[in-house]
C-alpha positions as CSV (number, residue, x, y, z in Angstrom):
1,M,38.9,27.8,26.5
2,K,40.6,26.3,29.6
3,F,37.9,23.7,29.7
4,L,39.0,22.4,26.3
5,K,42.4,21.6,27.8
6,Y,40.7,19.0,30.2
7,V,38.9,17.2,27.4
8,D,42.0,16.6,25.4
9,F,42.0,12.9,24.5
10,F,45.1,13.2,22.3
11,S,47.5,13.9,25.2
12,I,51.2,13.0,24.9
13,K,52.9,11.0,27.6
14,F,56.4,11.9,28.8
15,N,59.0,10.1,30.9
16,F,59.1,13.3,33.1
17,Y,56.6,15.9,34.1
18,I,55.9,18.8,31.9
19,C,53.8,21.7,33.3
20,N,53.2,19.6,36.4
21,Q,51.6,16.8,34.3
22,S,52.7,13.4,33.1
23,H,50.5,13.8,30.0
24,Y,50.8,17.0,28.0
25,K,47.4,18.4,27.3
26,N,46.6,21.7,25.7
27,I,43.8,23.7,24.1
28,F,44.7,22.5,20.6
29,G,44.1,18.9,21.7
30,G,40.8,19.8,23.2
31,I,39.7,21.5,20.0
32,M,40.7,18.4,18.0
33,T,38.8,16.1,20.4
34,T,35.7,18.2,20.1
35,F,36.1,18.2,16.3
36,Y,36.3,14.4,16.4
37,I,33.2,14.1,18.6
38,F,31.2,16.1,16.1
39,I,32.6,14.0,13.2
40,C,31.4,10.8,15.1
41,I,27.9,12.2,15.6
42,F,27.7,13.3,12.0
43,I,28.9,10.0,10.5
44,F,26.7,8.0,12.8
45,F,23.5,9.8,11.7
46,V,24.5,9.8,8.0
47,F,25.3,6.1,7.8
48,S,22.6,4.9,10.2
49,S,19.7,7.2,9.4
50,D,17.9,4.5,7.4
51,D,18.3,2.0,10.2
52,L,17.2,4.5,12.8
53,N,14.2,5.4,10.7
54,K,13.4,1.7,10.2
55,L,13.7,1.9,6.4
56,N,15.8,-1.3,6.1
57,P,13.7,-4.1,7.6
58,I,15.0,-7.7,7.8
59,T,12.4,-10.0,6.4
60,T,11.9,-13.7,5.8
61,K,9.2,-15.8,4.1
62,S,8.5,-19.4,4.9
63,E,6.0,-21.7,3.2
64,I,4.8,-24.6,5.2
65,P,2.9,-27.0,2.9
66,E,1.2,-29.1,5.6
67,I,0.2,-28.3,9.2
68,E,-2.2,-29.7,11.7
69,R,-5.2,-27.5,11.1
70,Q,-8.1,-26.8,13.4
71,L,-11.5,-25.2,12.6
72,V,-11.4,-21.4,12.5
73,N,-14.3,-19.0,12.8
74,M,-14.8,-17.1,9.6
75,K,-16.0,-14.0,11.4
76,N,-13.0,-13.7,13.7
77,S,-10.6,-14.6,10.8
78,K,-12.2,-11.8,8.6
79,I,-12.8,-14.2,5.7
80,W,-15.2,-12.5,3.3
81,I,-15.9,-13.7,-0.3
82,P,-18.4,-11.1,-1.8
83,F,-20.2,-11.7,-5.1
84,R,-22.6,-10.0,-7.4
85,M,-24.2,-10.0,-10.9
86,V,-23.2,-7.6,-13.6
87,N,-23.9,-7.1,-17.2
88,Y,-21.2,-7.1,-19.8
89,E,-20.6,-3.4,-19.3
90,N,-19.9,-4.2,-15.6
91,K,-23.1,-2.6,-14.3
92,F,-24.4,-3.9,-11.1
93,I,-27.6,-5.9,-11.3
94,D,-29.8,-7.0,-8.4
95,H,-30.2,-10.6,-9.3
96,R,-32.8,-11.5,-6.6
97,D,-35.6,-11.0,-9.0
98,I,-33.8,-12.8,-11.9
99,L,-31.6,-15.7,-10.7
100,Y,-31.6,-17.9,-7.6
101,V,-28.4,-18.0,-5.5
102,V,-28.4,-20.8,-2.9
103,P,-25.4,-20.8,-0.5
104,Y,-24.7,-23.7,1.8
105,Y,-22.5,-24.3,4.8
106,I,-21.4,-27.9,4.5
107,E,-20.1,-30.0,7.3
108,G,-18.5,-33.3,6.5
109,R,-17.3,-36.1,8.9
110,F,-15.5,-39.2,7.7
111,I,-17.1,-42.5,8.5
112,D,-15.4,-45.8,7.8
113,K,-16.8,-47.7,4.8
114,I,-19.0,-44.8,3.9
115,G,-16.7,-41.8,3.3
116,M,-17.7,-38.2,4.0
117,N,-21.1,-37.8,5.6
118,L,-22.2,-34.3,4.5
119,T,-24.6,-32.1,6.3
120,Y,-26.0,-29.1,4.4
121,H,-27.0,-25.9,6.2
122,L,-28.8,-23.3,4.1
123,L,-27.3,-19.8,4.4
124,N,-28.8,-16.3,4.0
125,Y,-27.0,-13.5,2.2
126,K,-27.5,-9.8,2.0
127,L,-25.8,-6.7,0.8
128,C,-22.3,-6.5,2.3
129,N,-22.9,-3.0,3.8
130,E,-25.6,-4.7,5.9
131,T,-23.2,-7.3,7.3
132,I,-20.1,-7.1,9.5
133,M,-17.9,-6.5,6.5
134,I,-18.9,-2.8,6.8
135,N,-16.5,-2.7,9.7
136,K,-13.6,-4.2,7.8
137,P,-10.1,-2.8,8.8
138,S,-8.5,0.0,6.8
139,N,-5.9,-2.4,5.3
140,Y,-8.7,-4.4,3.5
141,R,-9.0,-2.8,0.0
142,I,-11.9,-3.5,-2.4
143,D,-12.7,-1.2,-5.3
144,V,-16.4,-1.9,-5.4
145,P,-19.0,-0.2,-3.1
146,L,-20.2,-2.7,-0.5
147,N,-23.8,-1.8,-1.3
148,Q,-23.2,-3.4,-4.7
149,L,-21.9,-6.7,-3.3
150,F,-23.5,-9.6,-1.5
151,C,-22.1,-11.4,1.5
152,I,-23.0,-14.5,3.6
153,D,-24.9,-13.4,6.6
154,R,-23.9,-15.8,9.4
155,D,-21.3,-15.3,12.1
156,D,-20.8,-18.8,13.6
157,I,-19.4,-20.6,10.5
158,L,-16.4,-22.9,11.4
159,F,-14.1,-23.4,8.5
160,G,-11.4,-25.9,7.8
161,G,-10.4,-29.5,7.0
162,N,-10.1,-31.2,3.7
163,W,-11.4,-34.2,1.8
164,N,-8.5,-36.4,2.8
165,D,-8.9,-35.6,6.5
166,Q,-11.3,-36.8,9.1
167,F,-13.5,-33.7,8.6
168,I,-14.2,-30.9,6.2
169,N,-16.2,-27.7,6.6
170,Y,-16.6,-25.5,3.5
171,I,-18.9,-23.0,1.7
172,E,-20.7,-23.7,-1.5
173,I,-22.5,-21.0,-3.4
174,N,-24.8,-22.3,-6.2
175,L,-26.5,-20.3,-8.9
176,Y,-29.7,-21.7,-10.4
177,L,-32.0,-20.6,-13.2
178,C,-35.0,-22.1,-11.4
179,R,-36.3,-22.5,-7.9
180,E,-35.5,-25.8,-6.2
181,G,-32.9,-26.5,-8.9
182,I,-35.3,-28.0,-11.4
183,A,-34.4,-28.1,-15.1
184,Y,-34.9,-24.8,-16.9
185,N,-38.2,-24.4,-18.7
186,S,-39.3,-21.0,-19.8
187,S,-42.9,-21.9,-19.3
188,D,-42.5,-23.0,-15.8
189,P,-43.3,-20.2,-13.3
190,R,-40.6,-21.5,-11.0
191,C,-37.9,-20.5,-13.5
192,S,-36.7,-17.0,-14.0
193,K,-37.7,-15.0,-17.0
194,L,-34.0,-14.6,-17.8
195,D,-34.4,-14.8,-21.6
196,K,-36.9,-11.9,-21.6
197,Y,-34.8,-9.9,-19.2
198,L,-31.7,-10.3,-21.3
199,K,-33.6,-9.0,-24.3
200,T,-34.4,-5.8,-22.4
201,L,-30.9,-5.7,-21.0
202,N,-29.4,-6.2,-24.5
203,S,-26.3,-7.6,-22.8
204,S,-24.9,-10.8,-21.4
205,L,-25.1,-11.6,-17.7
206,L,-22.0,-12.4,-15.6
207,I,-21.4,-13.6,-12.0
208,D,-18.6,-11.6,-10.4
209,F,-17.0,-12.7,-7.1
210,Y,-14.1,-11.2,-5.2
211,Y,-11.3,-13.0,-3.3
212,P,-8.6,-11.7,-1.0
213,I,-4.9,-11.5,-1.9
214,V,-2.4,-11.0,0.9
215,Q,0.3,-8.5,0.0
216,F,3.4,-8.0,2.3
217,E,5.0,-4.5,2.2
218,P,8.0,-4.7,4.6
219,T,8.8,-0.9,4.3
220,N,5.3,0.1,5.4
221,L,5.9,0.5,9.1
222,E,2.3,0.7,10.3
223,T,0.5,-1.7,7.9
224,P,3.0,-4.2,6.5
225,I,0.1,-6.5,5.4
226,K,-2.6,-5.4,3.0
227,I,-5.6,-7.5,1.8
228,I,-6.4,-6.6,-1.8
229,Y,-9.6,-8.0,-3.3
230,K,-9.3,-9.2,-6.9
231,N,-12.3,-10.2,-8.9
232,Y,-13.1,-13.2,-11.1
233,F,-16.1,-13.1,-13.5
234,Y,-17.8,-15.8,-15.5
235,R,-20.3,-15.3,-18.4
236,L,-23.4,-17.4,-17.7
237,N,-24.5,-19.9,-20.2
238,S,-27.5,-22.1,-19.8
239,F,-25.8,-25.0,-21.7
240,S,-22.7,-25.2,-19.5
241,Y,-21.9,-25.6,-15.8
242,K,-18.8,-24.3,-14.1
243,V,-17.5,-25.3,-10.7
244,Q,-15.1,-22.7,-9.3
245,K,-12.8,-23.9,-6.5
246,L,-11.3,-21.3,-4.3
247,Y,-8.7,-22.2,-1.6
248,I,-8.1,-19.8,1.2
249,Q,-4.7,-19.9,3.1
250,E,-3.6,-18.4,6.4
251,N,-0.7,-15.9,6.4
252,I,1.0,-15.1,9.7
253,L,3.2,-12.1,10.3
254,S,5.7,-12.0,13.2
255,D,6.6,-8.4,13.5
256,D,9.3,-6.9,15.8
257,R,9.5,-3.1,15.6
258,N,11.9,-2.6,18.5
259,I,15.5,-1.5,17.9
260,L,16.6,-2.1,21.6
261,G,15.4,-5.7,22.2
262,S,13.3,-8.4,20.6
263,N,9.5,-8.3,21.0
264,Y,7.6,-10.2,18.2
265,K,3.9,-9.8,17.8
266,N,1.9,-12.3,15.6
267,S,-1.0,-11.4,13.4
268,S,-3.1,-13.6,11.1
269,Y,-4.5,-12.9,7.7
270,W,-6.3,-15.0,5.1
271,G,-5.9,-14.9,1.4
272,M,-6.3,-16.9,-1.8
273,S,-3.7,-19.6,-2.4
274,Y,-5.0,-20.9,-5.7
275,L,-8.1,-20.9,-7.8
276,Y,-9.1,-23.3,-10.5
277,S,-12.3,-24.5,-12.2
278,D,-14.1,-27.5,-13.8
279,D,-16.3,-27.0,-16.8
280,Y,-19.2,-29.2,-17.8
281,F,-21.5,-29.4,-20.8
282,L,-25.2,-29.6,-20.0
283,S,-27.0,-31.9,-22.3
284,S,-30.7,-32.1,-22.7
285,E,-30.7,-35.8,-22.1
286,Y,-30.4,-37.4,-18.7
287,D,-26.9,-38.3,-17.6
288,S,-26.8,-41.4,-15.4
289,I,-23.4,-40.6,-13.9
290,S,-23.9,-36.9,-13.2
291,N,-26.0,-35.5,-10.4
292,N,-26.3,-32.3,-12.4
293,S,-28.7,-33.8,-14.9
294,N,-32.2,-32.3,-14.9
295,N,-31.3,-29.3,-12.9
296,S,-30.7,-25.7,-13.8
297,R,-27.5,-25.0,-11.9
298,V,-25.1,-23.1,-14.1
299,F,-22.4,-22.0,-11.6
300,A,-21.0,-23.1,-8.3
301,L,-18.3,-21.6,-6.1
302,N,-16.7,-23.9,-3.5
303,I,-14.6,-22.2,-0.9
304,Y,-12.1,-24.5,0.9
305,M,-9.3,-24.1,3.4
306,D,-5.8,-24.7,2.2
307,S,-3.8,-26.9,4.6
308,G,-0.6,-24.9,4.0
309,L,0.7,-21.8,5.8
310,I,2.8,-18.8,4.8
311,H,4.9,-17.3,7.6
312,Y,6.4,-13.8,7.3
313,T,8.9,-12.3,9.8
314,R,10.0,-8.7,10.0
315,S,12.5,-7.1,12.3
316,F,14.8,-4.1,12.4
317,K,18.5,-3.8,13.1
318,K,19.1,-3.4,16.8
319,L,20.9,-0.3,18.2
320,F,23.9,-2.3,19.3
321,F,24.5,-3.6,15.7
322,I,23.8,-0.1,14.3
323,I,26.6,1.3,16.4
324,S,28.9,-1.6,15.7
325,D,28.5,-1.0,11.9
326,V,29.8,2.6,12.2
327,C,32.6,1.8,14.7
328,P,35.2,0.7,12.1
329,I,34.8,4.0,10.2
330,L,35.1,6.0,13.3
331,R,38.2,3.9,14.3
332,I,39.9,4.7,11.0
333,I,39.2,8.4,11.4
334,L,40.4,8.4,15.0
335,Y,43.7,6.7,13.9
336,F,44.5,9.4,11.3
337,L,43.3,12.3,13.4
338,K,45.3,11.1,16.3
339,K,48.5,10.9,14.2
340,I,48.0,14.4,12.8
341,T,47.2,15.9,16.3
342,K,50.1,14.2,18.0
343,H,52.5,15.3,15.3
344,I,51.4,18.9,15.7
345,K,51.4,18.7,19.5
346,M,54.9,17.2,19.5
347,S,56.1,20.2,17.5
348,L,54.5,22.5,20.0
349,T,56.0,20.5,22.9
350,K,59.5,20.7,21.5
351,R,59.1,24.4,21.1
352,K,58.0,24.8,24.7
353,L,60.8,22.6,25.9
354,T,63.3,24.6,23.9
355,C,62.0,27.8,25.5
356,L,62.3,26.3,29.0
357,I,65.9,25.2,28.4
358,F,67.2,28.3,26.7
359,E,65.8,31.0,28.9
360,N,66.6,34.7,28.6
361,R,69.9,35.3,30.6
362,K,68.8,38.7,31.6
363,I,66.2,37.2,34.0
364,K,67.3,37.5,37.6
365,P,68.4,34.3,39.4
366,K,65.6,34.7,41.9
367,K,63.0,34.9,39.1
368,I,64.6,31.9,37.4
369,F,64.4,29.9,40.6
370,Y,60.8,31.0,41.0
371,K,59.9,29.8,37.5
372,K,61.7,26.4,37.9
373,W,59.9,25.9,41.2
374,M,56.5,26.6,39.5
375,L,57.3,24.0,36.8
C-alpha cells in the first residue's frame, strides 16, 4: 500500500513542507492514479479496437484513362479467357468433332501510307486443366470445372497496343462451321454435320466464354483483390455473324498494412473494362464490301488491351494517430478526475493540519518537541 503513495500523480503543492514533502502525496491519490491508468487502457482498446485490428482501412480509387503502355506477357500477367460450347441446358459439349475453333495471335505494326501491317500466328488450345491455368491463385474464382473449359496453349504471347498506336498485339478466336472457313454446305465433307448433330441433341448450341472481373474488398486483410470470372454466351446462328470485342484493363493495388510506418507494396491484376459486340447478317449472295462473304464464320472474339488504368490504394491508421484520437477523451477524464481527487485530498489535508495545530495538551513537552522535530 505504501507503493501507491509514490505513484500519486494528483499531489497537492504547498507553500511550506508537510510531512517532509513539498507535495502532499497519500495512498488515496495513488489509488485514484491507478484507477485512471486502468480507465485509459480500457478506453484506448474500446475506441481503437477496430483500428488496431485493421477493420477501418483508408482507401482510394483512381482511374487513369490514358497511359504509356508497353507489351505485357499474358502468362506472367495471368490473363486467361476460357471458352466452351454448351447446349441450351448449359451442358458441356466437346465441340472438336462438331465445330472449328481457330484462334490467332495477331501482331500489327503501323507503316506510313499503308496502315497496320498484320501478322497472323495460329494458336493451339486445349482443356484448361492441361494448361498453366490449373495453377491459378486462390483469389481467382470461376464456377466451372477447368476440364470443361478450353484455354489458349501458348506462354510467350505479348499483349498490348491499340489501333491508333504504332503497334497492336491482340487475340482473335474465330468459330467456323467448316474447315478453312469456306461457306457452309451440308454436302461438303469439310463442313461439320451440325444440322444432324443438333437433331440428335434436340437443343440449340451456344458458345460460352468467361472474362475476369476485378473486385476490390478493402476489409479483406489477406486478399483485398479477387478475380471473379463472369460468363457471356451467344446462341449460334448460321445466318448471322457476331464479333465480340473484349477489352482487358490493368488494376494496380498499392497496399500498406503497417500501423507503425509506411511500406506500400504494389500488385497488378487484369480484368474486363468493357465488352460490346457487332452483329452482321450473312446473306447467301456475295457481298463486295465484306470479307465475311462466302465463309462460314459465325462468331469471333477479339481480345484487346485497354489503354486505361485503375489504381487502388489501401492503408491503415498509424499508431500515432490512433493514440492522438483517444487523447482528447483521456484529457477530459483526467480533468474531472483530478478536480475530484484534489477536492477530497484538500479536505484530508485540512483535517491533518488541524490535528497538527490543535494537539492534545496532555502530551508531554518532550514528546511534542520530538513530534515537531519529526515533521
